[in-house]
N, C-alpha and C positions, 0 to 999 in steps of 0.2 A: 667212129665218125669224130672227126676233129673240129675243135671250136675256134674261133678267130680269139688272139690274145685280147683280153681286156685292157681298157685303159687303167691304169693303176694309179694315175696322178689323181691328186686332190686339187682343188683350188689353192689350198694352203703349200703344198708341194710345188705346185706350178708357180706360185708368187716366190717362192723362195730361190728357185731358177732363174725367174724373170729378174729379180732383184740384183744377183749375182751378174748376171749377162748386163744388165743396164749400167751397173758399176764398172764392168770391165771395159764396155763399147761405147758408154753413153747413151742417154735415151734416144736421142736422134740417129744415132748409129747403129742402133739395134733394129733389125726388121723381124717380121714374124717367122722368117724361114730360119734367123739365127736362132730364135726361141725354141723353133721346133727341133731344130738339131740338139740345141744345148738340153732339151727335157727327153729327147729321143722318142718323141710322138709326134704325129703327123698335125700339120696346121688345122685340120678339120676338128681334132682331138682339143686342141687350145680353144678353138671358138664352141666346142662344146662348153667350156668353164666359164669362158668371158667373152665378151664382146669385141675386144681387140687389146692392143697392147697399152692404149691409154687406161683403159679400165685397171690392167695390171698397175700401172704407175700411179692411179690413184689410189689402190688398194695399199698399196706399199707406203705411200707418202701419210696416207690416212694412219696407218698403223704408228708411225714415228710421231706424227702429230697427236694422236690419241694419247700416246706416252706422256708426250710433254704437258700437253693441256691438262691431263690427270694429275699431275703433280700439284697444280694452282688449286685443286678442291680438297687435297689432303690437310689434315689439322696443322701441321707441321707450316703449312704456307699460309694459313688463315687466321690462326692464333699466335698470341704473342708481339712482341714489339716487332717493327717493320724490319730491323736489322737481322734478327734471329730469323725472321721468315723468309728474307732475301737469302741468307746463307744457306738456310734449308732448300729453298729451291734450287739454287746453284748444285749443291750437292746432289739433288736428286736428279737434275738433269744430267749430271755425269753418269748416274746410276743407269738412267734410261738410255743414255748414248751407249753405255757399254751394253746392256741387255739387249738392244736393238741395232746394233752398229751396222749392219748393213742398210737398214730400212733409214737409219739417220744420215748416213753417208748419202744415199740417193737423194732424200730430202735437202741436204745442204747443195747439193750439185744442180737442182733444176735452175733453169734460166728464164723461165717464162715465154717459152715459144709455144705453149700450148695452153689451152682453158684449164687443164688439170694443174700444170705448173704455175701459171698465175695464180690459181686460187691457193696451191700450198705456199707461194711466197706471200701472198695477203696474209694466211694463217701464221705463218712464221713472224711477220711485223706485229701482228696481234700479240702475240707470247712475248715478243721482245718489249712490247709496249707495257704489259701487265708488270714485267719486271722493272722497268724503268720507273713505273708508279711506285712499285715497292721501294726502290732506291731512294725516290724523292721525298717518301714518308720516311724513311730512316734519316734523310738529312733534317726534314722538319723536326724530328724527336731530337736531333742534336747527337745523334750516334755515328753520323758519317760526316765528313768534311764538307763544307758549303763552299769552298773553294776550288771545285772541280765541276767540270760539266758532267751532269748525270747521263746526258743522251751520249756523249762521248766514252763515259765510264761502262755504259751498258754494251756498246759496239766493242770496246776491249775485251770486257768480261765474256761475252759470247764468241770471240775471236779466240779468247783461250780454250774455252770449252768447245769449241767447234773445230779447232785445229786437232783434237784429240782422235778424229777420224782418219787422219793423214797418217798417224803413227802409232797410236795405240793397240796393242795385241794382248790378248788375255794370257794369264799365267801359264796354261800348260804350254803355249807356244814361245816360252821366255819373257813374257811380257811382264807388266806391271800389275800388282794388287789393286783392285778397282776402289776400294775403301780408302788406301793410302792415296791414290791418285785423287779422289774426291776431297780428302782431308786437306792435302798439299795445295791444292788448286784454290780451295776456300781461303787457305792461310794467307798464301801470296797475293790473291785479289784484294782481301778485305783489310788485313792488317795496317797497309798504307792508305787505306781509305778511311779508316776510324778515326773519329774526331778524339782530340786529346784532353777533352774535359774531365 
């Protein structure tokens, strides 16, 4: 007597496949059929794990957002001078980006076409605002220049960090050491902004 092949996919492995396909095809360009083919399982097997592709999207962007927001609760982000905290947050943001590269890439590509995408964009704005507040505190402390627009600085800072998803590759693939990357980014970003007091 032969038994039917059991679905060996877990929610986590299915999520990994979905994120890869979303990043390759775009979320809007991905159907359940695409996910089924990429995973090598039936659509009904996917529905056994999730309600649909938007649930997969929410799980994926939640993973990236949880990593980013987790940084803000770490001692390095909550203790010490504001300049030290914002540099810490910037370094750790690079760490999270590297550790969760496919998930952060997907987060940065959402465009607001679905409820989940709008929620993710709102959470990203909230994270950016928290960093803006740290930069403002560093200016108030006299550690950062007061002659620059802090909201613009926040956008430029995260423009640098977020651009990593387009070109960063881990070392085994001939890429760059993550620690060196984070240190260089912080040095470039903050040396020009520090006050000369």
